[in-house]
C-alpha positions, 0 to 999 in steps of 0.5 A, spaced: 470 206 095 465 203 091 460 206 086 453 203 086 447 205 081 441 208 084 438 201 083 443 197 087 442 202 092 435 201 092 436 194 093 441 194 098 436 199 102 430 194 101 435 188 104 437 192 110 430 194 112 428 187 111 433 184 115 432 189 120 424 187 120 426 180 122 424 178 129 428 174 133 422 170 135 420 168 128 427 166 127 426 161 133 420 159 130 423 157 124 429 153 127 424 149 131 420 147 125 426 145 121 429 141 127 422 137 128 423 136 120 430 133 121 427 129 127 422 126 122 426 125 117 422 129 112 425 135 108 422 142 111 416 145 107 418 152 105 411 154 104 409 152 111 407 158 115 411 161 122 404 163 125 
């Protein structure tokens, strides 16, 4: 068993909530954007919006 501090538990809980909130549709949009960038030979823009 691993003993975690309160801060570590809070961080893990926040990460799990964030992962749970990710929607498959958003992931698909991101993959399409990345694929378009690869075809054009340009690096993807991390600041680009997925909306």
